[in-house]
C-alpha positions in Angstrom: 6.3 -10.1 3.9 4.3 -7.7 1.7 5.6 -9.2 -1.5 4.7 -12.7 -0.2 1.1 -11.6 0.5 0.8 -10.0 -2.9 2.2 -13.0 -4.7 0.0 -15.3 -2.7 -3.1 -13.3 -3.6 -2.1 -13.2 -7.3 -1.5 -16.9 -7.3 -4.9 -17.6 -5.8 -6.6 -15.3 -8.3 -4.8 -17.0 -11.1 -5.8 -20.5 -9.9 -9.5 -19.4 -9.7 -9.3 -17.8 -13.1 -7.9 -21.1 -14.5 -10.8 -23.1 -12.9 -13.3 -20.6 -14.2 -12.0 -20.7 -17.8 -12.0 -24.5 -17.7 -15.7 -24.5 -16.5 -16.8 -22.2 -19.4 -19.3 -23.9 -21.8 -17.8 -25.5 -24.9 -17.1 -23.1 -27.7 -17.0 -20.0 -25.4 -13.6 -18.1 -25.3 -12.5 -15.2 -23.2 -12.6 -12.9 -26.1 -16.4 -13.6 -26.4 -17.1 -12.5 -22.9 -18.0 -9.0 -21.9 -15.5 -7.0 -19.8 -18.4 -5.4 -17.9 -21.9 -6.8 -17.8 -23.8 -10.0 -17.1 -23.1 -13.1 -19.1 -25.0 -16.3 -18.1 -22.1 -18.4 -19.5 -19.8 -17.1 -16.7 -22.2 -17.8 -13.9 -20.9 -20.0 -11.0 -22.9 -23.1 -10.4 -24.0 -22.8 -6.8 -26.7 -25.5 -6.7 -24.6 -27.4 -4.1 -24.3 -24.3 -1.8 -27.0 -23.2 0.6 -29.6 -21.0 -1.1 -28.6 -17.9 0.9 -28.5 -14.4 -0.6 -26.2 -13.3 2.3 -23.7 -16.0 1.4 -23.6 -15.0 -2.2 -23.2 -11.3 -1.3 -20.3 -12.1 1.1 -18.7 -14.4 -1.5 -18.9 -11.7 -4.2 -17.4 -9.0 -2.0 -14.7 -11.1 -0.3 -12.0 -10.0 -2.8 -12.7 -6.4 -1.9 -11.8 -7.1 1.7 -8.7 -9.0 0.7 -7.6 -6.1 -1.6 -8.3 -3.5 1.2 -6.0 -5.4 3.6 -3.3 -5.7 1.0 -3.6 -1.9 0.2 -3.2 -1.0 3.9 0.0 -3.2 4.0 1.2 -1.6 0.8 0.6 1.9 2.0 2.4 1.2 5.4 5.4 -0.3 3.6 5.7 2.6 1.1 5.3 5.1 3.9 8.1 3.5 5.9 10.4 3.5 2.8 9.7 7.2 2.0 10.1 8.2 5.6 13.6 6.7 5.5 14.4 8.7 2.3 13.3 11.9 4.0 15.2 11.1 7.2 18.6 10.7 5.4 17.9 13.8 3.4 18.5 15.9 6.5 22.2 15.1 6.2 22.4 16.8 2.8 19.9 19.7 3.0 18.9 22.0 5.8 15.1 22.1 6.2 12.3 22.3 8.7 10.7 19.4 10.5 7.3 17.9 9.5 4.7 18.2 12.2 1.1 17.1 12.6 0.0 20.2 14.4 0.0 23.8 13.3 3.5 24.6 11.8 5.6 27.3 13.4 8.5 29.1 11.8 10.2 26.8 9.2 8.2 23.7 10.2 6.2 22.0 7.5 2.9 20.1 7.6 2.9 16.3 7.2 1.9 14.9 3.9 -1.8 14.1 3.2 -2.1 10.3 3.8 1.5 10.3 5.0 2.8 10.1 1.4 4.2 12.8 -1.1 1.7 13.8 -3.7 3.7 12.3 -6.5 3.2 8.9 -4.8 -0.2 9.3 -3.0 -2.1 10.5 -6.0 -1.1 7.7 -8.4 -1.6 5.2 -5.6 -5.1 6.5 -4.9 -6.0 6.4 -8.6 -4.6 2.8 -8.9 -6.5 1.8 -5.8 -9.8 3.2 -7.1 -9.2 1.4 -10.5 -8.4 -1.9 -8.8 -11.5 -1.7 -6.5 -13.6 -1.1 -9.6 -11.9 -4.0 -11.5 -12.4 -6.3 -8.5 -16.1 -5.4 -8.4 -16.3 -6.4 -12.1 -14.4 -9.6 -11.5 -16.8 -11.2 -9.1 -20.3 -10.0 -8.6 -23.8 -11.0 -7.6 -25.9 -12.1 -10.6 -29.7 -12.3 -10.7 -31.1 -14.0 -13.8 -34.8 -14.3 -14.6 -36.2 -16.4 -17.5 -39.5 -15.9 -19.3 -41.4 -18.2 -21.5 -42.6 -17.5 -25.0 -45.7 -15.7 -23.6 -43.7 -13.4 -21.4 -44.5 -15.2 -18.2 -41.8 -15.5 -15.5 -40.3 -18.9 -15.3 -40.0 -21.1 -12.2 -38.6 -24.5 -11.3 -39.2 -27.1 -14.0 -39.4 -30.7 -12.7 -39.1 -31.8 -16.3 -35.9 -30.0 -17.0 -34.6 -30.3 -13.4 -33.4 -26.7 -13.3 -34.5 -23.2 -12.3 -35.6 -20.7 -14.8 -34.9 -17.8 -12.5 -32.2 -17.8 -9.9 -29.4 -15.7 -8.1 -25.8 -16.7 -8.2 -22.3 -15.2 -8.4 -20.8 -14.4 -11.7 -17.2 -13.7 -12.8 -15.5 -11.9 -15.6 -12.2 -13.4 -16.9 -11.2 -10.2 -18.7 -11.7 -8.2 -15.5 -9.7 -10.8 -13.5 -6.9 -10.6 -16.0 -6.9 -6.8 -15.7 -6.7 -7.2 -11.9 -3.7 -9.5 -12.2 -1.9 -7.1 -14.5 -2.5 -4.1 -12.1 -1.6 -6.2 -9.1 1.6 -7.3 -10.8 2.4 -3.7 -11.6 2.0 -2.7 -7.9 4.2 -5.6 -6.8 6.9 -4.7 -9.4 6.8 -1.0 -8.4 7.4 -1.7 -4.7 10.2 -4.1 -5.5 11.9 -1.5 -7.7 11.5 1.2 -5.1 12.9 -1.1 -2.5 16.1 -1.6 -4.5 16.8 2.2 -4.7 19.5 2.8 -2.1 19.3 5.6 0.5 21.8 8.4 0.1 24.9 7.9 2.3 25.8 10.2 5.2 23.3 9.4 7.9 22.4 6.2 9.9 18.9 5.0 9.1 16.6 5.2 12.2 13.4 3.7 10.9 10.7 4.1 13.6 13.1 3.5 16.5 12.4 6.1 19.1 15.9 5.5 20.7 17.7 6.2 17.4 15.6 9.2 16.7 16.1 10.6 20.3 19.9 10.1 20.0 19.9 12.3 16.8 18.0 15.1 18.6 20.2 15.9 21.6 21.5 19.4 21.3 25.0 20.7 22.0 25.6 23.2 24.9 25.4 26.1 22.4 22.1 24.9 20.9 20.6 23.9 24.3 20.1 27.5 25.2 17.8 27.8 22.2 16.2 24.4 22.6 12.7 25.9 22.8 13.0 27.6 19.4 15.4 25.3 17.5 12.6 22.9 16.5 10.9 25.7 14.6 14.1 26.5 12.6 15.6 24.8 9.6 17.8 21.9 10.8 20.5 19.7 9.4 22.1 16.6 10.8 25.8 16.3 11.0 28.9 16.6 13.3 28.1 19.2 16.0 31.2 18.4 18.1 34.5 17.0 17.1 36.3 14.2 19.0 38.5 15.3 21.9 41.0 13.3 23.9 40.4 10.2 21.8 36.8 10.3 22.6 33.9 10.1 20.1 32.6 13.0 18.2 28.9 13.8 18.3 26.3 14.0 15.6 22.9 15.5 16.0 20.3 17.9 14.4 21.3 21.5 14.7 20.2 24.9 13.5 23.8 25.9 13.4 26.5 24.9 10.9 27.3 21.2 10.9 30.0 19.0 9.2 29.7 15.8 7.4 30.9 12.7 9.3 34.3 11.4 8.3 34.6 7.7 7.4 36.7 5.8 10.0 36.0 8.2 12.9 33.8 7.3 15.8 30.7 9.4 16.6 28.0 9.2 19.2 24.5 10.5 18.9 24.2 12.0 22.5 26.3 15.0 23.4 25.5 14.6 27.1 27.3 11.5 28.5 24.5 11.1 31.1 21.8 10.6 28.4 
């Protein structure tokens, strides 16, 4: 769904860019336009729109709102993917739990912005860059004209146009830069999505039932249930199968075994749970 949203946004931006380039005055090319700055040749003709400053401000900042919504979806998707990677890592390495409150014992703090720094810092920098590029792509433009004597111009009935007006301007080079960065973000999330999780542990996602099933202690660990959460834990086989029944897998501060392919395991040690 995220990829569809990004592709839809990039397609709409590309369509508007094509319309804007087509509407440029004859003889004006993209290379002649400034990346940053006002250029009367790239002003949008809004004479058929209501003469409202609020309307123009909303129109100029609408792409910022769209990108913010896309960023929230992107961040949520990336957080879910990385949470899955860390979840399955408990089957291969013993380590403490991540908690949102004050850590105790071997516990660790949650990541700032819920992402590892190697992901959150580049994402924040790219987000700041894109917000700036979007602000340069579509912006409010105020143009004042003066006659040869330096007097401010006004509406000329003879020329049938205003010599001073406010409108919305666009920058094709900045829009192209936004499309490139947006395409880079889309490609990155697709590549990360094709990296498989390590084998050895069922993926739980955000299912509270699956997470709960992986957290039921054995009889030996149950006595230390109050302190086990502050120790280093590993997920694996905590009880082997007996009498053709299933074995049991869970987090444990004790030594665990890796599940064996072909055998049946259950998450809960207590049949009543």
